[in-house]
C-alpha positions in Angstrom: -40.5 25.7 -23.2 -41.4 27.2 -19.7 -38.7 28.2 -17.1 -40.0 25.4 -14.9 -39.4 22.8 -17.7 -35.9 24.2 -18.4 -35.0 23.9 -14.7 -36.1 20.3 -14.7 -34.1 19.6 -17.9 -31.0 21.3 -16.5 -31.3 19.2 -13.3 -31.5 16.0 -15.3 -28.5 17.0 -17.4 -26.5 17.8 -14.2 -27.5 14.5 -12.6 -26.1 12.6 -15.5 -23.0 14.7 -15.9 -22.2 15.0 -12.2 -19.9 11.9 -12.1 -17.9 13.3 -15.1 -17.5 16.6 -13.4 -16.4 14.8 -10.2 -13.9 12.7 -12.0 -12.5 15.8 -13.8 -12.1 17.6 -10.5 -10.5 14.6 -8.9 -7.9 14.4 -11.6 -7.0 18.1 -11.3 -7.7 19.2 -7.8 -7.1 22.8 -6.9 -4.8 23.0 -3.9 -6.0 25.3 -1.1 -4.4 28.7 -1.3 -2.3 30.4 1.4 -4.5 32.4 3.7 -7.6 30.3 3.2 -9.6 28.8 6.0 -9.2 25.1 6.8 -12.1 23.1 5.3 -14.1 21.2 7.9 -14.2 17.4 7.9 -16.0 14.6 9.7 -14.0 11.4 9.2 -13.6 8.1 10.9 -10.3 7.4 12.7 -8.5 4.1 13.2 -9.2 4.4 16.9 -12.9 4.0 16.4 -14.1 7.6 16.7 -14.9 10.3 14.2 -13.0 13.5 14.1 -14.0 17.0 13.1 -11.9 20.2 12.7 -13.3 21.5 16.0 -11.7 18.6 17.8 -8.4 20.4 17.4 -9.6 23.8 18.4 -7.1 24.2 21.3 -4.1 23.7 19.1 -2.0 26.8 18.3 -0.9 25.1 15.1 -2.7 22.3 13.2 -0.9 20.2 10.7 -3.1 18.2 8.3 -1.1 15.7 6.4 -2.5 13.5 3.6 -0.6 10.2 3.7 -1.3 6.5 3.2 0.0 3.0 3.9 1.5 1.9 0.6 3.5 4.8 -0.7 7.2 4.5 -0.1 7.6 8.2 0.2 4.8 8.4 2.8 6.5 5.5 4.7 9.8 7.4 4.6 8.1 10.3 6.6 6.2 8.3 9.2 9.0 8.5 11.8 9.5 12.2 11.2 5.8 12.9 11.7 5.8 10.8 14.9 8.8 12.8 16.1 7.2 16.1 15.2 4.3 15.3 17.6 6.8 14.2 20.3 8.8 17.4 19.9 5.9 19.9 19.5 2.8 18.6 21.2 3.7 20.4 24.4 4.1 23.7 22.4 0.5 23.5 21.2 1.0 21.7 17.8 -1.5 19.1 16.7 -1.3 16.7 13.8 -4.0 14.8 12.0 -3.3 12.4 9.2 -5.8 11.6 6.5 -5.6 8.8 4.0 -7.0 10.1 0.7 -6.8 6.9 -1.4 -9.6 4.8 -2.8 -8.3 1.3 -2.0 -9.9 -0.1 -5.1 -8.0 2.3 -7.3 -4.6 1.0 -6.1 -2.9 -1.5 -8.5 -1.2 -4.5 -6.9 2.1 -3.6 -8.6 1.9 -0.2 -6.8 2.3 -2.1 -3.5 5.8 -3.3 -4.1 7.2 -1.3 -1.1 4.5 -2.2 1.3 3.0 -5.2 3.2 -0.5 -3.8 3.0 -2.8 -1.7 0.9 -4.9 1.4 1.8 -8.2 -0.1 3.2 -9.5 1.2 6.5 -8.8 -2.1 8.2 -5.2 -2.1 6.9 -4.8 1.5 8.2 -5.6 0.3 11.7 -2.9 -2.3 11.4 -0.3 0.1 10.1 -1.1 2.7 12.8 -0.6 0.0 15.4 2.6 -1.4 13.9 4.2 2.1 13.8 2.7 3.4 17.0 1.1 6.5 15.5 0.7 9.2 18.2 -1.8 11.2 16.1 -5.3 10.5 14.7 -5.3 8.6 11.3 -8.5 9.2 9.4 -10.0 7.6 6.3 -11.3 9.7 3.4 -11.1 6.9 0.7 -14.8 6.3 0.6 -15.9 9.7 -0.8 -12.6 11.7 -1.1 -14.5 14.9 -0.5 -12.1 16.2 2.1 -9.1 15.5 0.0 -10.7 17.4 -2.9 -11.5 20.3 -0.6 -7.9 20.6 0.5 -6.6 19.9 -3.0 -4.0 17.3 -1.9 -2.2 15.8 -4.9 0.3 13.4 -3.4 1.2 11.4 -0.3 2.5 13.0 1.8 1.1 16.5 1.3 1.1 18.8 4.3 -1.2 21.8 5.1 -0.2 23.8 8.2 -2.7 26.2 9.8 -2.4 28.9 12.5 -4.6 29.3 15.5 -7.3 31.0 13.4 -7.1 28.0 11.0 -5.8 30.1 8.1 -3.4 28.2 5.9 0.2 29.3 6.4 2.1 26.6 4.6 1.4 23.9 2.0 3.7 21.3 0.5 6.4 18.8 1.5 7.7 17.9 4.9 11.3 18.6 3.9 13.4 18.2 0.8 14.6 14.6 0.9 13.2 11.1 1.6 16.7 10.3 3.1 16.9 11.9 6.5 20.7 12.4 6.4 20.4 14.4 3.1 17.8 16.9 4.3 18.9 20.5 3.8 15.5 22.3 4.0 13.2 21.6 7.0 10.3 23.4 5.4 7.4 22.1 7.6 9.4 22.6 10.9 10.4 26.1 9.7 6.8 26.9 9.1 5.7 25.6 12.5 8.4 27.6 14.3 7.5 30.8 12.5 3.8 30.4 13.3 4.6 29.8 17.0 6.8 32.8 17.1 4.3 35.0 15.3 6.5 35.5 12.3 5.9 35.2 8.6 6.5 31.7 7.3 9.8 32.0 5.3 8.6 29.6 2.5 4.8 29.3 2.2 4.5 26.8 -0.6 6.6 23.9 -1.9 6.0 21.1 -4.3 4.5 18.0 -2.7 6.3 14.9 -3.9 5.4 11.2 -3.4 2.7 8.9 -4.8 -0.2 10.5 -6.6 -3.6 10.4 -4.8 -5.5 7.3 -6.0 -8.8 8.9 -7.0 -11.8 6.7 -7.6 -11.4 7.4 -11.3 -8.3 5.2 -11.3 -10.3 2.1 -10.5 -10.4 1.4 -14.2 -6.6 1.2 -14.4 -6.6 -1.2 -11.4 -9.2 -3.4 -13.1 -7.4 -3.3 -16.4 -4.2 -4.5 -14.7 -6.1 -7.5 -13.2 -7.4 -8.3 -16.7 -3.9 -8.1 -18.2 -2.4 -10.4 -15.6 -5.3 -12.9 -16.1 -4.2 -13.2 -19.7 -0.6 -14.2 -18.8 0.4 -17.7 -19.8 0.3 -20.4 -17.1 2.6 -23.4 -17.6 3.8 -26.5 -15.8 7.2 -28.2 -16.0 8.5 -31.5 -14.5 11.3 -31.3 -12.0 13.4 -33.9 -10.1 14.9 -33.9 -6.6 18.3 -32.6 -7.7 16.8 -29.6 -9.5 14.6 -28.9 -6.5 17.7 -28.8 -4.4 19.2 -26.3 -6.8 16.2 -24.1 -6.5 16.5 -24.0 -2.7 20.2 -23.0 -3.0 18.9 -19.9 -4.8 22.1 -19.0 -6.6 20.4 -15.9 -8.1 20.1 -12.2 -7.1 16.4 -12.6 -6.4 14.5 -13.2 -3.2 12.8 -16.5 -3.9 9.4 -17.7 -2.5 8.8 -21.5 -2.9 5.4 -23.0 -2.1 4.8 -26.8 -2.1 1.2 -27.7 -2.6 -1.1 -30.5 -4.0 -4.5 -30.7 -5.5 -5.6 -33.2 -2.8 -5.0 -30.5 -0.2 -7.9 -28.1 -0.8 -6.5 -25.4 1.6 -3.2 -25.4 -0.2 -5.0 -24.9 -3.5 -7.0 -22.0 -2.2 -3.9 -20.4 -0.7 -2.3 -20.1 -4.1 -4.4 -17.0 -4.6 -2.4 -15.2 -1.8 0.9 -16.2 -3.4 -0.3 -14.8 -6.8 -1.2 -11.5 -5.1 2.3 -11.3 -3.6 3.9 -12.1 -6.9 2.0 -9.3 -8.6 3.0 -6.9 -5.8 6.7 -7.7 -5.6 8.0 -9.3 -8.8 9.4 -6.0 -10.1 11.6 -5.8 -7.1 14.0 -8.8 -7.5 11.5 -11.2 -6.3 10.2 -14.5 -7.7 7.5 -17.0 -6.9 7.9 -20.7 -7.6 5.3 -23.4 -6.9 6.0 -27.1 -6.8 3.1 -29.6 -6.9 3.5 -32.8 -4.8 0.9 -34.5 -7.0 1.5 -37.7 -8.9 2.8 -37.0 -12.4 -0.3 -38.7 -13.7 -2.3 -35.7 -12.4 -0.5 -33.2 -14.6 -3.6 -31.9 -16.3 -5.4 -31.5 -13.0 -2.5 -29.6 -11.5 -2.3 -27.3 -14.5 -6.0 -26.7 -14.4 -5.8 -25.6 -10.8 -2.9 -23.3 -11.5 -4.8 -21.7 -14.4 -7.8 -21.1 -12.3 -5.7 -19.2 -9.8 -3.9 -17.3 -12.7 -0.5 -18.5 -11.4 1.7 -17.2 -14.2 4.9 -17.8 -12.2 7.3 -20.7 -12.5 5.3 -23.8 -11.7 6.8 -27.3 -11.3 5.4 -30.9 -10.9 7.6 -33.3 -9.0 8.3 -35.9 -11.6 9.5 -38.6 -9.2 6.2 -38.9 -7.5 7.6 -39.5 -4.0 6.6 -36.8 -1.5 9.3 -37.8 1.0 12.0 -37.3 -1.6 10.5 -33.9 -2.5 10.4 -32.7 1.1 13.9 -33.9 1.8 15.1 -32.0 -1.3 13.2 -28.9 -0.2 14.3 -28.7 3.5 15.7 -31.5 5.6 14.9 -29.5 8.8 11.2 -29.7 8.1 9.1 -32.6 9.4 7.2 -32.7 6.1 3.7 -31.7 5.2 1.7 -29.9 2.5 1.4 -27.0 2.1 5.0 -25.9 2.8 6.4 -22.5 2.2 10.0 -21.2 2.2 11.3 -17.6 1.6 15.0 -17.8 0.6 17.5 -15.1 0.2 20.1 -15.1 -2.6 22.7 -17.6 -1.5 20.3 -20.0 0.1 19.5 -18.5 3.6 16.0 -19.4 4.6 14.4 -16.4 6.3 10.8 -17.8 6.5 9.6 -21.3 6.7 6.1 -22.6 7.4 4.4 -26.0 7.2 0.7 -25.5 6.9 -1.2 -22.4 5.8 0.7 -19.1 5.9 -0.5 -15.9 7.5 -0.3 -13.6 4.5 0.5 -10.4 6.3 3.3 -12.1 8.3 4.9 -13.3 5.0 4.5 -10.0 3.3 6.2 -8.3 6.2 9.1 -10.7 5.8 9.3 -10.0 2.1 9.3 -6.2 2.6 11.8 -6.5 5.4 14.3 -7.9 2.9 13.5 -6.0 -0.3 13.1 -2.7 1.7 10.4 -0.2 2.1 12.2 2.9 0.8 15.7 4.4 0.3 17.2 5.3 3.6 
């Protein structure tokens, strides 16, 4: 075989094996070594513009932090990163945050501490909600920048000097809980660089949620398939028992949705409730649906629930009188389907809505109660 033919054969083999090599690299990225030059990037920011490394050329110190929306550890450090900029921008320190995650690789049950996932559109919302004072960039499409830096978790910090040589890599500090911090590693590194001194501790272990590489999409798909196999059932309920559900004498945050097959929007909306149930049910949360349909439509109701994969507690109001049902649910409501209540243990209603919900608004109410992270 000629050298030319061998070259063609080798190219073909590499073409087929390239995805495997990429996945292997993604699973075991090599973290950038101290003293190495900062890899360049060209990534879209939530403010509508693209950023490159050269955009931060004037900074004496550049902090590149890989972070994301959903991770509770990343959320625990948002305020500290915002404060870092407030305290050090005038001293020549710049921060750029990069989300490394492939949104399709994040399982719904990994979102239990968050009201949103890691899509670019959700990044825009999160940055606005928190008032980020630094660029927030998206690398989830290709993850090439994340791989070049070797980020392994969120958050993972890389701190560079004026010549853009890496002087520190690792955690922000040693505790998610601000009051328990004993070692301000990132701040110490910044202070040392500004003063022209050697960084006292150059490397620390980054802790937080693992980077959601594209290779983890299979796990996310498998979780959806597993949930789809869960049993969907329907039980009759009367007004007295509905009243007991609303009292919520449990330790769980309870979400109750009243719907009916004759209300197409309320049927379609069940999908959003199923998503929330998969996100939060491991965190002392439960979803209950109650159909306002006639008991004669039991099979039609069950069929609609199965189509939406609603493997939560599902009830059909056995008395068949929607006015009795609504009075048992909440006397302060004027009635109507769909109707949604979010009830704390002990019966306090913290969210009520007649009509279609706004999913993000409801998820924020849920997370506000169950908590984002340990303070």
